[in-house]
N, C-alpha and C positions, 0 to 999 in steps of 0.2 A: 517591111510592114506596112499598113495601110495608114495614114495619120488621121485623126479623130481631130477635131477643132471643139473647142468647148463652148456651150453656148452662154450669152451673157442675159442676165436676169437684171430687174429694176432694182431687185431687191440690195443686189450687191456687184455694183460696175467691179469689175476687177480688168486690169488692164493685161494682156497677154504677154509674155516675155518669152518672145520665140526666138529669132534669130538677127532681128532687123534692129538695131540699137536706136535707128534714125527715128524708130515707129513709138519710142518709148521712154529716148534720154534726149533733154535740153541741149545743145552746145555746152561745150566745159564752160566757158565764161560765163553761164548761165547759171552755174552751181551756186547752190546758196552758201556759205562760207561756215554754218555752223554743221554741218553736213561732215561729220567726222566719224570714224568708226572709233569705237575702243572698247574694251571688254570690261566688264567688273571682276575685280578681284575674286569674288566669289559669284560666279554667275546662276542665277534665277533658274528653279526648273522649271519647264514649262508642261504646259495639258495639253495633250493633242486630240481633238475629238475627229476621227475621218471615218470617213462613208468611201469603201474604195470595193469595186467592181472588175471581177477578172473575166476576160476572155479568152478561148482559145479556140485560133482556128491555123490546123496544121500543127507547124512548128513553131509559130510564131504566139507568143503571150502578151496579150495587152492590159494592162490597167491603166484605171480611171479614178479618178480621188477627188472627193471634196470635203472642205470641213473646218474646222478653226485649231489655230496654235493659239494659246494664250499663256500670260505669265504677268508676274509683277515687278518692277524695278525696283529693288532692294538696294540699289547701289543711291549714293549720295550726292549724283550729278545726273540729270536729263540725257536720256539715250535718244538721238537725232538717227542712227544707221544701226540698221541690224544685218545681222552678213546668215546667210543659209548654207550648206553644203548641199549642192545642186546643178551639176553640170549641167549646162544648156545645151543639147544637141538635136538634130533634125528628128530624133525618136521620142523628144520630150517636149513638155509645154509646162508652162507652168504661170500662173496667176496670183496675185496677191493685192490687199488693199486693205484698211482700217478703215470703217465706218463708211464704208461706199466709195473713200478714197484710194481711186492707186497709188500701189508704193513705187517711187523712182528709181528706176535699174542704173544708179551710178559706173559698174565697171570701165564700158564704153567711155565715157568723158575722162575717166581717168587714165585710160589708154592701159584699161587691165584687161586681160583674157575673159571670155564668161565660161568661166571653170569655177570650183570652189575656191575660196568662198564666193558667194554671189553677194556682192552689196546691193540693199535698198535703202533707199532713205523714206524714213517715216513723213507722211505729211504732217505732224504737228509731235513737237518734242513728248517725250512720255518722261514724266518728273518723277522724284523720288518715290517710293511707295504707293504709285498709279499702276494700276492693270489697264494692258494693251491687249488685244485680240485682233488675231490678223485672220483674216479669211483669206485661204489658197485653193486652188482648181491645179491639177497636176495630170500629167499623163505618163507613161510607162512604161516597158516592156521586158521584155526577157524572150529567149528561147528554150524551147522545151529537146532537151539534151539527151536520150537514155531515159526517158519519161521524169526525168526531173527539172524541175523550174527553180533555179536559185534566182533571187530579184535582189540580193544583196542590201545597200541601202536605199529601197523605193520612194522615202517620201521626202520633203524638203527638212531637214534638222537645222535648229539654229546653232549656230557656230561661236564658241566663246575664246578663240585661238587657241584651241587643240583641248582645253580645261574641259574632264567630266563632269557631265552634269547627271543626277538621277531621275528622269523625267518619267509624266503618270500619262498612260495611253486609253483610251478609248474608243476599239475601233471595228466597227462595222463591216463585214467582209461578205461577200459574194461570188465565189470559187464557180468555176467550169463544173459542168457535171461528170462524173466518174473518176473526178480528182479527191484527193486527202490532201490535208493543208495542215501544215506544222506552225505554229502562232507563238510570237512571245508574249503571249494571255490565257486567260479562263476564259471560256466564252460560257457565259448566260445564255441560256436555252432560250428564255423566254424574249430577251430583246435583240438574241443574235446578235450581241457587242462580245467581244474580244478585249479584256480589261485587263492592265497591269501595273502597279502604282513605282515598280521597281525597272524602271529601262535605262540603261547607263550604255552598255555597247551601243544598241539599236532595238526597235522592235524590231526581230524576224518575221519573215513570211519564207515558208519551202511551199511548194508543191510540188504531186509526183501522181500521174496516173497508172503507173504500175507497181507500187507500194502499197501493202497493206498496214493497219493502224490497229494497234492494241492497246489499251486504256486501263487501269487502275486505279483507285485511291489511297493515300497513305500517308497519316498523320497531318487529315488535313488537305494534301497535297494532287491536284491533279496528274497521274504519269502516264505521258503517250510514249512509244515506240512506234515510229514507222521503219519498215524494214521490207527487205525483196524476200523472194521465197525460199529461196537459197540461206538465206540471212536469217532466216526467221526464229530458231532455234539459239542465237546468239541473242538476237533483241530481246526476247523472252526470257532469259536469264539475266540481261544487264537491268530490265524492266524489273523482274522480282530481288534485283540486290538492290535498285533501287529504292524500293518498297519498302528495305530494311534501312538505307544509308539514309532518306530524309528524315525519318525520325528520331534517328539515332541524333543526327546533328540537331535537328529541332531542340527535343530534349537536354542534348549538353549546350548548346549555343542561343537557345534559349527563345528561335525563331526560326522561321526559314522565308527566304527574302519573297520570295513568290507565290501565287496560290496553284500555280504549274509548271510541269517541266515533259519537256519535247526529247527526246533520244533519237538522234539521228545517224543512217549509217555513211559512212565517207569513203574514201579510198580504199582500194583493195586491198592493201598491206596490213598488217596488226601493229600501226605504228604509233598508237597512243590514241591521241584524240584532239578538239580543242573548243572552246567555247562559239557556237553559231553565231549566239545572238543571246540579249537577255530571256534567261529563262528556257534554252534550246541548246545543246550541247551533241557534238558529233564523236561517234567512235569508229573509228578506224577496222578495219579487215573483220566484219562481221563475218563476211561469209566464208572466211578459214573454221571458225568456230568448232571443235572438235572435242564433246564432250567427252567420248571414251579417251580421253589423254589427261583425266583424269582430277586431283583436287586443285593441282599444283596449278592446270590449264583455266579450271573455273577462278582462282584466286587473283591469274591476272586479271580478270575482265570485271571481277569484282573491284581489282583495287582500280583501273582505271575508270571505272563507272564513280567511283568514289572521289577520285580525282579531279573529273571536269565538275562535279556536282560541288567538290570544294570551293570552283572559283567563283558560285552563285555568290557566294561570300564576298571572297577575297577579289575584285576587281569589277566585280557589279554591282552586290552591296555596300562594300568600304570601295571607295573608288581610290585610285591610284593618285598621291599628289608629287610622286617623283618623276613620273613620265607621261606626257601627256599625250592622247591618242591613244595608241593601244597597250593596256594594261600588261599585257604578257612581256614587253621588254623590261619591266617594273618584276625588279627582285627581289621585292617584299611579300609584293601582291602573289610572287608564283611561289616564295617561300612557304610563306603562311598559309595557302591553298592547300602543299605538301605537307604541312603539319596536321591540318585537318584528316586527309587521306590516311595519315600517317597510326592518328589517334585509332581510327576508325578499323582500319586493321588490326591495331594492337589489343584495343579492347576484343575484339571479335577471334581470337586469338590467331590473326593469321601470319604472325610473326615479323621479323623487322628486316628483311634479306633486300626486298625488293628497295626499300629507303636507303641503304647504305648502298645498295648502287648508284644513289646520286652522290653520295657523298665522295664515293669512287671516282665517278668521274669529273669531280671536281678536282679530284689529286691526280688522275692524268692529263688534266690540262695542266698543273703544276709542274709535272716531270716533263712534262715536252715543253717547257721553259715559258709560258705563255703567262701574259701578266693579269691577273685578278684583282686588280682594283675596282670596288662596286663601285663606289662614290669616284668614278672617274671623269676628270675636264673631259670636253670637246676633245683636244687634242690627245687625249691619251684614248679616249673613246675612238678615235680611227684608226690606231697602230692593233686593235684588237680585234685580229683579221682570222681570230678560229672561229670555232663551233660555240658560238657565247651563249647559243640560246643553252644546250646542255650542258656546258664547264661552268660558265659563270649563271645566268640567270637562275637556272632549274638547280646543277650541281651547288653551286656555291651558297647559292642566295639557299639552299635549305639549310646547308653544313652550318652556315652562322647561325639561324636558329636555332638547331640542334644542341649547338655550341652553347649559346645560352641557357637553356634547358638544362646544360649539365652544370652550368657554372649557379642558375638560378633554385637549382631542386627542379625537379617535375611539378610540384604541386603549386610550388610561385610563378612558375611559366605558366601553367594552366591558368591561373588565375588574371594573370596579367594578358593571356590571348583571349579567355572568356570575354575580360573587362574590355580590351581593345576592339572584338568585333561587334557588339554592345551599341559603345558610346561614339563610335565611329561609323555606324550604320546612315547611309544618306552624305556620309561625307569623304571630303578627301585626305588620306593619308599619306605624309611625309616619312621617310625612316627616322629622321631627326625625333619628328613624336613620338612614334614608337617606342624609341629609347628612352624619352621623359618618361612614360606609361613605366616601363620597364625598371627606370630609378625609382618610382612613385612604389613600384611593388617589392622591390630588392631592400628598397631604406637604405641605398648607398649610390655613391656616384658609378656609371660604366662607362665614364670616358675610356678607362684603360681598356674596356672588349671594344667600343665600339668605332675607335681610332684606328686600331690595329685591324678587326676582322671586314671594315667597311670600306674605308678611308686607306688604306696602304696593300699593299700586293705581299704585304706578310704570310710567313704561313705557320700555323702550329707544328713546330719540330721541337720532339723531345726523346729521349733515350733513356733503359737503362745503363747508367755508366760503372759502377761495380756492384757488386752485393757479394756477402759472407753473412754465414751462420755458425755458431761457435757455443758449445755446455755452456750450460750458465745455471744457478741456481733452482731444481724444477724443470729445469727442459732447456732451451736452446735460446741463444740472445742472435736475432739477425739487424744487421744494417743493407738497405738499400741505397744507393747514391744515384738520384735521377736528376739528368741533365738536360735543359733548353738549350736550344742553337742557337747562335749568336745574335741572331737577327730572326729572332722566334716570334712569335706571337705570345703572350704571358698571360696564360690562366690556368686559374688548376685543373688537373688533369686525375680525375681515379687511377690509384695502383694499386694493383690485386695481387697480395701474396699469398702465393701456395705452399704449403707443407706436406711433409712424405706421409701423415697419418689421414691425410684427405681432408684438411681443415683447410678455410683461408679466413683472410684477414684482408680489410678495404683502407688505405688512407689517400690523402688527396695532396698536391702538392701545394705550394706557397709560390702563387705568381711573382710576389717579389725578390724570390732570393732563385739565382740562375740554377745553383746547386743546392738541392736539396738532399737532406741526408734524412730517410725515414726508418725507425727504427721499430718493430716488432720483437714481443715475445712469445714464445709457444711451445708444446711439447714435443715435439718434433723438430729436424729438422728445416730448413729453406729448402722447397723443392724448385719454384720458378716465381717469376715474377712479370705481370702482365699489365702495360700499360691500357688504357682503356677499355677494361675486360668485356663491357657491354657494347664496343664500336659505336659511339655516338657521336663520337669526333671525325675530323679532318686532320688526323693526323700521321705525320712521317715521321720514322725512327733514323733515317739517315740524312745525313747532310746532303742539301742540297747544292747546288750551283748557283752564286749569285753573281749577275751581271755588275759591271763597275758602276754604273749608278746605285745599284742597291748596295753593294760595299760603302763607297760615297756617303752616302744617307747614314747607314750604320755606325759608321764611324762618327759621324756628325751628331748623331742620337748619345752618344756616349757620353757619361757624367765627364766631367773635367779632373775629376779626382777616384781614386778607389776603383779605375776601372782597367787596370791593368795587364791584368790578364787576359779579359777581352782582345787587350789591345796591342796583345800575342797572339794569341790566335789568328788573328787578320794577320798580323802581319807575316806571321808562317805560312799562311792560306797563298798558295800559288796564284790565283786568281786576283790577289790584290797586287800584283807585279803590275796588272794593267794600266792602274789607275793613275792620271797623270796629275790630278788636280795636286798643284802644292800645298795647300792648305790642309789637305786629308793627311797627307805625308807629314805635314809639322802636327796636326795635333796629336797623330800614333805615335811621332817623336816624343812628345810631352807625356803621353800615356804612359810611354814604355819606360823614360824616366823616373815616376811617379810610381811605377811596379817596381823600380829597382832594377828593368831588366838591361840594365845599362850598354850590352854590346848590340841587341837589336836595337836601342835608341838610335844610339849613335848611327846605324844602317837605315833608321828612316829620317834620319835628318840629311846624310847624304844624299839621300833618293831627293827630298826635297829641292835643295842644292842642285840637282842633277836636271828635274822637271820644268824649272823656272830659270827664267835672264832677268825678271823684278828685282830690284834692290832691297825692296821689303824683305821679299821672301828668301833673296842669298844672305842679306844680312841676319835673318832672326836664323838659318838654320846653321851658319858659319857660328855665329855666337853658342848656340848648343853644343856643335860638335867640338867647340872648344874645352865649353864646360865639362860634358862627357868625358872626354879624352885627360881634364884634368883628375876627375873623380876615378879614373881607371889607372890614375897615374900617370900619364903620355904628355910630361908639361910639355915634350918639344912639338909634337901634334898640336898641343893645344894652342900654345903660341903662334902658330902657324895660321890655325885659324881665327883666332882674334885677328891677326895683323891683317889678311883679307876680309873680313868682314868693318874693319875701319876703313879700309878704300868704298866699301859699298854702301856706307853710312844712308841711309834714305830723307835721313834729316828729324826722324822723330823717335818716341821712346816704344819702345815693347812693353807693355804690361800685364805680370801675371801673378795675378791678387789671390791667386790659388795659395801662393809663395810670398806674396810682400815682395816681388821683385819688379823693379823699373828700370827695364834696359835699353840704355843709348850708347851713343858714342863713347862719351865719359867713363862712362862705367864699363865697358870694352877694356879703354885706355887702362882701368885700376888694374883690371884681369891679366894686362901683358907682365903687370908687377906683380900682381899675388895671383896666386891658384884660385881658383873658383873651389869653395868648399860648401860642403851640404851635411845636413844632419836632420833627422825626420825629428 
């Protein structure tokens, strides 16, 4: 491509930043001490006013632009260095100045490559609450491929350590003849300017000389679909769907983020879509659309259109505070977006099956043994090498919010949802802040919910353990026993009991009780019991194999008293045999003792003795082996254990406050003279 040099004017003396740093950066030792880059905790939004000209010569498409980028320093300290997302390449040029004074490039003198971010020193510090206007000129280019021009990030964007910012744009665009354009803004025909005050991902620009465009207005929003001739029917169907979806969202949520929306075709396969840029969405596979397939086929295209439009709220208007950069990795943004299209599809009578598919995708990952901790530290994140996008981000992300809706109730969840999308428009939202809003809406602490669903790999494991139905006065009395899994997420689960006369009753489990006994009175005998009758929960009914680490964590979480039956299940679980941590076996032994399961308790302490050579472990295990043998009437075996324990005395005291016991060498020597006795 032919390189175009930018002219210099007296009104704006700009330094062209090309590839030769020696022409624009002083030696390292001359760099000012105050030229240090830092990003405000809450970066300021910027206003971009750009004049853009695009030219096409064969397959080469060039872009030249000039304009101003302005913002106010909202931080409490001066800014001395700005960073721009802008790769310097032979095909691109960039010049920047403030009040006619060029900005100095720092990358070269600090031994940093000329790639993003590009660091530029301001001629004067910008103090707190001061405004700065940066004059910019730049060039870029792209290739015309199959009649399409994708520019990507075509302008130098201010970079704040990856934190998303909602900027405003005024772009005057001149395009080549014969091309249609899709732009992240609404065109004012009088001025020729595209405007958008809600640009988060980036201000998008797409051109095509083979596609056509159709437009319509709905709810005050200009809707445009670009399409090939073969994809025309699908594009028009999605455009008509958008004309219903946008007003629905607008009325339900109180606003729509943009004054315009563009729908673009994508890959040849119908595999969903993605946000192309702010106010622009891609829907794949449009050329495969076949209206003859009927309403089920149409529902898929209607849903994917609603889904992608939903992300103009979640990710664009409400920005992710959990993930820097691409919000598609943020489970909360994706989950809340799915909640939007779920609400649209349900209220328009299109059913729940598609959204159940997200939950089933998550459960498929669970059954495959994947760790699905959402709030995972980097060390765990590296091990999540499965299809995180579908299983975790989309699947579990939505499953968690669907479970929260079940726990709060539909009306309460709807209030929380609508409050969040309004209060956080233009702000960054972290899942912990969403939890605070949910707790305010529920009027209770939701620690029990978010700790299990978000910060752990626990699964909602619940099953019908037993059911009876017997004649009683006036009809039948039925009892249903519901049992949570050992390490299950604990949340209220709806239970539907159906009876032989066609009637049904619904009850809800108590999350605090591992075993729930639900009672029903009816005119006819009990016919069936269904957990989660509406299918809104990511619930498994069969025990899922646990890893050694999960078993250890679950045992450590058990209370020291009153959990003997749970300890018995762990002891009998064949997978527990692989545990090699002495403390886990020691705790199991104590919990089994507490529950009166003496033979199993003895086995757990014996295992603790086997897996450790540390004196403290050996001493404790042997003492309790002696205690249990005494309680079982095996005095000779008890004395043998006590004798060996004395030989392994670690020199400190074991303290069991729950029993008022302080065990040390002297205490064991007393047991050699008199047996251990215990009564509840």
